[in-house]
Every structure is written in C-alpha cells, then in structure tokens.
C-alpha positions, 0 to 999 in steps of 0.5 A, a space after each residue: 179725098 184723103 188729103 186734109 188741110 187744117 187751120 187752127 191745128 195747134 188749138 184745143 179743138 183743132 188738135 183733137 180734129 187732127 188726132 181723129 183724122 190721123 187715126 182715120 188714115 188721112 194725110 194732114 197738113 196744118 198751119 202753126 206759128 212758132 215751134 209750139 205743139 199741143 202737149 195734150 196730143 200724143 207725139 206719134 200723132 203730131 209727127 204724122 202731120 206736115 206742119 206749115 209755118 204761116 198764118 191765115 192772114 197770109 193769103 199766099 200761104 193759104 193758096 200754096 198749102 191748098 194746092 194739093 189738098 182735097 179738103 179744108 177744115 177751118 178751125 182757126 179762131 180767136 176767142 176773147 172777151 178782153 176789150 184790148 184783144 177785140 180788134 185782133 179777134 175781128 181781124 182773125 175771125 173775119 178776115 182770116 175766114 175770108 182768106 180761107 174761103 177765097 183760097 178754097 174757091 181759087 184752088 177748087 177745094 172739093 170740101 170745106 168744113 167751117 168750125 163756127 160756134 153756137 154763139 152765132 145762134 144767139 140766146 133765147 131770152 125766154 129760155 126755149 131751146 136753141 136749134 139750127 133754125 135759130 136766126 141771128 139777131 142784132 142785139 146789144 147783148 151779143 158778144 163781140 166774139 159772137 159778132 165776129 163769128 157771125 160775120 165769118 159765117 157770112 163769108 162761108 155762106 157767100 162762098 157756098 153761093 159761089 159754088 163751094 161745097 161747104 158745111 158749118 158746124 156749131 159746137 157748144 162750150 167744149 170740154 176735155 183735156 187740154 191747156 188749162 191756161 186757154 179756152 174753156 179748159 180754164 174751167 178746170 184750172 179754176 176748179 182745181 184752184 178751188 175758185 169759190 164762186 158759181 152762178 146758176 146760169 145754164 149753157 150747153 157743153 160737149 166733149 172735145 173728142 165727140 166734137 172731133 168725131 162728129 166733124 170727121 163724120 160730117 166731113 165724110 158725108 155728102 151733106 153740103 150747105 147745112 149747119 149742125 149744132 153739136 151739144 152733149 148736155 145742158 148744165 148749170 155752171 153750178 153743176 158743172 163746177 161741182 162735178 169738176 171739183 169732185 173730179 179733182 177731189 177739191 172743194 166745191 164752189 160755195 159762193 153765188 155770184 149774183 148779177 149784182 156781184 158780177 157787175 161789181 167784179 167786172 168793173 173792178 177788174 177793168 179798173 185793175 187791168 187799166 193800172 196793171 196792164 194785165 188782162 181782166 179775170 172777169 169782163 162784162 161779157 163773160 159775167 153776163 154770159 155766166 148768168 144767162 140760161 141757154 139750152 141747145 138741141 142736138 137732135 139734128 146730128 143724131 137724126 143724120 147719124 143714128 149710131 153717133 152718141 155723145 159721151 155723158 158729160 159726167 164721164 167726160 169730166 171724170 176722164 178729163 180730170 184724170 188726164 189733168 192730174 196725170 199730166 199736172 207738170 205739163 198742165 201747169 207749165 206747157 213748156 215742160 
C-alpha cells in the first residue's frame, strides 16, 4: 500500500504529514483550495505531490480521488472558537468527515487514518491524567470545536462497524514552525510581539514533526479500530510562553490573566467585534481553556512503539523559534 490520499494537506499538521510520507517514498495525492501551498515545507517536497483542486464537502471529488488510492489520511478540519465561524466549523468537521468515510467505504479503501483531537477526550476537572480510555461527557463546558470533532469521530467509528479498516489519532496542542497567523502557531506570534499576559493553566503539547512521524508509524501498522493519544509533555501556559519568548530573545509575559480578567476580556472583545466586524482576539471558550489544567498520558503509543520518542518540548520550541527567525519575511507575509 503506497498510494496515499491526504485531506487537509495545506494545513499545519497535514503539510508535515505529507513531508513525512514523501520522504518515506509514498505517492501522495492531496486536496487543496486555490493556489496557496504551505511555505514552511520545502518546495521539492510539495512538487512531488499530486494536488487536486476540491473540497471535502464535495463527495464526487472525494470518490474520484480515492479511485486508485490505498490509504486515506483525513486531516482536514476547521479549528475556531469564533461564534461567527461555528456553523462552518460544524459543517466541515462533521459533514466533511461523513463524506470522507462514506467515500472510503464506497471505494473499498484499505486503510483510513483519522486525525482527531484530545478535545474529544475532554478535560478532567479533578486534574487526573487523561488517556485513551477517557469517555466523552456531555457538559456545558465542552467547546464547540470539541463537540464537532466528537461527532466527526462517531462517523469514523460507525464506518469501522461497517467494515472500514481505520484508526483514530488524538494529538494534543501541536507546536512547530508554520504559519503563525493560524492554528497553534499563533502562540509564537504572540510571544514574538511580547504579548504581556499569561495564565497558570496546564495543557498537553506535542512537536509537529513527532506527530507526523507517529501518524505514519501507525499507518504502517496492522492496528485497527483503536485510538492513540499523541502528547509530548504537559506544561503550564506560563512556562510555554516564557520558553518561546526566550527563544526569540523577547520579553517574557509578566501579567497574570486571572479568571476574572479573562471574563472581562472576552466580553469586551465580543462587544468590539460586533461594532468592527472583525474576529475577537479572545473568546469565552479560549479564555476558559487557558485557565484549565489538563494532563495527558502518552504511554500507549510508547508501549506499541518502544523505539519512538517524543522530542523534548524545550528543544522543539528552540528549533521552531530559529526557523521563524530565519524565515521572518515569509512568516510575516506568507505571500512573499
């Protein structure tokens, strides 16, 4: 099985998955919208990909692309806490995944790898460690992104019950060199611009290259009907932002954003965005998430693959900061 179709290939993680696949000798097809390709991946890698214009919401495109492929890696998703983008996020994440798994069943794809999120595993309010056995709970505190990914996962598990050879992967917050105007890469932009605020919330973080390598390892295995949590280390946001600031030789954040201040900020941002029409810099969801303390367990992936090791988070951040600085003109304006 050496022909792989990737959705979300122009996104942050998807682009690194493509790089890993090409370097491993796979023939890769990937969907893209428009002419924009990820500037943070070498051109010689991207030129080896057969790019298909289309969208996962178009079932006919998916069926045509899957006609001669063995494997599908479904990494396409919309991540947003902006209420104005909520409807599109649900449509992309749930309907899009439904389209992908239905096409995979129709075309008898030999293997599907679905990139989910630790958001589906939820948070433990007692601060105990979350692992693959954590069950989804219907709570008011669940983010809309988490809800959309949970229902998307249900489409995958439904397809597994119908005979699809599939595996689900749940990465924590992914860090690395990418477009810092999007996704978790925005943490680097905030630190470079000396954003002064921090919280003592705790979350899991994982290197983007490690994530792509683990995904290809799992793709090559005969494991099916399982989920794997990918997490490098659990850090506080304070420690994370300090380390990124140090990597850029910038001033560390020095003002603690308490829950009270966070509540004031997201309310102010909502009012401001109503009048300006822009996206709020802080929403109720991400203000709440920044205060929570969730710890993730990565022992399952290490048990199945004893030789696989996660890059120390400090090393990942230092390498990412160097890449951002070396490519600052492209980072500030990805069109360059």
